[in-house]
Backbone as CSV, one residue per row, in Angstrom:
resi,resn,N_x,N_y,N_z,CA_x,CA_y,CA_z,C_x,C_y,C_z
1,MET,-4.552,-15.074,-12.567,-4.090,-15.481,-11.258,-5.081,-16.478,-10.681
2,GLN,-4.569,-17.377,-9.907,-5.402,-18.413,-9.308,-5.534,-18.164,-7.815
3,VAL,-6.737,-18.312,-7.326,-6.989,-18.201,-5.890,-6.697,-19.561,-5.270
4,SER,-5.888,-19.561,-4.210,-5.489,-20.802,-3.541,-5.827,-20.742,-2.061
5,LYS,-5.914,-21.894,-1.457,-6.145,-22.001,-0.014,-4.815,-21.779,0.700
6,TRP,-4.833,-20.973,1.750,-3.638,-20.718,2.554,-4.090,-20.733,4.010
7,GLY,-3.925,-21.856,4.679,-4.465,-22.011,6.029,-5.979,-21.943,5.963
8,ASN,-6.565,-21.069,6.781,-8.009,-20.873,6.769,-8.443,-19.749,5.831
9,SER,-7.483,-19.210,5.081,-7.760,-18.071,4.210,-7.582,-18.454,2.751
10,LEU,-7.867,-17.498,1.893,-7.584,-17.643,0.474,-6.485,-16.650,0.112
11,ALA,-5.662,-17.017,-0.866,-4.551,-16.165,-1.275,-4.449,-16.117,-2.784
12,VAL,-3.844,-15.059,-3.273,-3.591,-14.893,-4.694,-2.107,-14.619,-4.863
13,ARG,-1.471,-15.355,-5.756,-0.071,-15.091,-6.081,-0.025,-13.984,-7.109
14,LEU,0.885,-13.050,-6.901,1.031,-11.945,-7.837,2.155,-12.253,-8.820
15,PRO,1.930,-12.034,-10.095,2.985,-12.274,-11.077,4.186,-11.361,-10.827
16,LYS,5.369,-11.868,-11.135,6.605,-11.131,-10.901,6.566,-9.750,-11.556
17,LYS,6.059,-9.665,-12.774,5.998,-8.387,-13.480,5.174,-7.359,-12.704
18,LEU,4.039,-7.784,-12.152,3.194,-6.885,-11.372,3.892,-6.476,-10.080
19,VAL,4.545,-7.420,-9.424,5.278,-7.130,-8.189,6.346,-6.072,-8.453
20,GLU,7.079,-6.247,-9.554,8.123,-5.281,-9.900,7.525,-3.924,-10.260
21,GLU,6.419,-3.948,-10.998,5.759,-2.700,-11.399,5.286,-1.908,-10.190
22,LEU,4.768,-2.601,-9.184,4.289,-1.943,-7.968,5.411,-1.683,-6.967
23,GLY,6.582,-2.261,-7.215,7.704,-2.082,-6.290,7.470,-2.778,-4.961
24,LEU,6.790,-3.918,-4.991,6.442,-4.623,-3.757,7.603,-5.462,-3.247
25,GLN,7.636,-5.612,-1.933,8.589,-6.492,-1.276,7.826,-7.306,-0.240
26,GLN,8.426,-8.409,0.167,7.793,-9.259,1.175,7.505,-8.427,2.424
27,GLY,6.298,-8.560,2.943,5.898,-7.832,4.152,5.192,-6.519,3.877
28,ASP,5.186,-6.045,2.616,4.477,-4.811,2.288,2.986,-4.987,2.513
29,THR,2.318,-3.884,2.753,0.882,-3.890,2.979,0.179,-3.286,1.773
30,LEU,-0.853,-3.968,1.306,-1.692,-3.462,0.226,-3.071,-3.159,0.782
31,SER,-3.657,-2.073,0.329,-5.026,-1.740,0.692,-5.892,-1.927,-0.535
32,ILE,-7.019,-2.583,-0.369,-7.970,-2.734,-1.467,-8.872,-1.512,-1.445
33,LEU,-8.831,-0.744,-2.531,-9.620,0.486,-2.627,-11.000,0.236,-3.193
34,ALA,-11.077,-0.684,-4.158,-12.358,-0.964,-4.808,-12.317,-2.360,-5.402
35,ALA,-13.470,-2.965,-5.460,-13.598,-4.275,-6.090,-14.955,-4.316,-6.794
36,ARG,-14.899,-4.287,-8.119,-16.143,-4.329,-8.901,-15.846,-4.855,-10.293
37,ASP,-16.802,-5.455,-10.891,-16.682,-5.966,-12.266,-15.430,-6.816,-12.450
38,HIS,-15.157,-7.699,-11.500,-14.020,-8.607,-11.569,-12.677,-7.884,-11.626
39,THR,-12.630,-6.653,-11.092,-11.401,-5.875,-11.045,-11.178,-5.413,-9.610
40,ILE,-9.946,-5.527,-9.150,-9.597,-5.075,-7.801,-8.586,-3.946,-7.929
41,GLU,-8.871,-2.832,-7.284,-7.954,-1.692,-7.279,-7.234,-1.683,-5.935
42,VAL,-5.907,-1.706,-5.990,-5.117,-1.735,-4.756,-4.217,-0.516,-4.688
43,GLU,-3.752,-0.254,-3.481,-2.841,0.857,-3.247,-1.799,0.402,-2.238
44,THR,-0.549,0.730,-2.491,0.506,0.389,-1.539,0.603,1.487,-0.489
45,GLN,1.250,1.168,0.601,1.439,2.147,1.664,2.261,3.333,1.154
46,LEU,3.274,3.044,0.346,4.116,4.103,-0.209,3.304,5.025,-1.114
47,THR,2.443,4.449,-1.958,1.591,5.256,-2.841,0.661,6.141,-2.027
48,ARG,0.085,5.587,-0.963,-0.823,6.350,-0.106,-0.093,7.539,0.527
49,ARG,1.140,7.315,0.973,1.932,8.401,1.572,2.236,9.485,0.552
50,LYS,2.631,9.071,-0.658,2.951,10.049,-1.694,1.734,10.911,-2.020
51,LYS,0.551,10.275,-2.104,-0.681,11.030,-2.372,-0.967,12.018,-1.241
52,ALA,-0.774,11.582,-0.005,-1.018,12.458,1.151,-0.058,13.642,1.133
53,LEU,1.218,13.391,0.856,2.198,14.480,0.789,1.860,15.452,-0.338
54,LYS,1.396,14.923,-1.456,1.014,15.781,-2.581,-0.160,16.676,-2.199
55,ARG,-1.182,16.079,-1.542,-2.340,16.879,-1.098,-1.919,17.946,-0.101
56,MET,-1.006,17.586,0.811,-0.522,18.561,1.795,0.207,19.712,1.097
57,ALA,1.038,19.375,0.113,1.785,20.408,-0.620,0.831,21.316,-1.394
58,GLU,-0.203,20.724,-2.008,-1.182,21.518,-2.752,-1.906,22.503,-1.848
59,ARG,-2.101,22.123,-0.607,-2.791,22.997,0.362,-1.810,23.820,1.183
60,GLU,-0.517,23.682,0.839,0.560,24.389,1.527,0.605,24.058,3.014
61,TRP,0.257,22.823,3.356,0.385,22.351,4.727,1.808,21.856,4.931
62,THR,2.280,21.954,6.133,3.603,21.424,6.458,3.471,20.419,7.596
63,ARG,4.386,19.462,7.604,4.387,18.477,8.687,5.201,19.017,9.852
64,PRO,4.751,18.768,11.085,5.561,19.153,12.251,6.875,18.370,12.249
65,ASP,7.921,18.934,12.830,9.196,18.230,12.937,8.993,16.890,13.623
66,GLY,9.588,15.859,13.057,9.510,14.528,13.642,8.212,13.791,13.380
67,TYR,7.313,14.352,12.553,6.035,13.702,12.269,6.250,12.390,11.523
68,ARG,5.520,11.357,11.902,5.583,10.055,11.248,4.182,9.679,10.799
69,PHE,4.102,8.999,9.632,2.808,8.640,9.067,2.159,7.450,9.761
70,ASP,2.935,6.551,10.325,2.326,5.382,10.930,3.094,4.944,12.176
71,ARG,2.482,4.065,12.917,3.028,3.606,14.183,4.387,2.932,14.019
72,GLU,4.542,2.070,12.994,5.806,1.369,12.795,6.936,2.343,12.518
73,GLU,6.643,3.328,11.654,7.659,4.333,11.324,7.979,5.195,12.543
74,ALA,6.978,5.561,13.300,7.189,6.419,14.476,7.990,5.695,15.555
75,ASN,7.860,4.378,15.625,8.538,3.624,16.675,9.851,3.002,16.229
76,GLU,10.310,3.310,15.004,11.601,2.790,14.550,12.694,3.305,15.468
77,ARG,13.677,2.440,15.703,14.806,2.860,16.546,16.087,2.636,15.837
């Protein structure tokens, strides 16, 4: 992948195969978890939610009725 200038920032285009593998769509948010040895580890918002739900299930925690993981989801109308 090539790093390109995008306004005052730098950007990286993701190959179609990787986008499909991660299930990404325009507007999705990626979190960078680690960056070392020329490798970047990312996590999607959906992956983060699935991990949180799995941890909650392992601890037998339950979500309150109407609980939302983030502000955008909580404010959907």
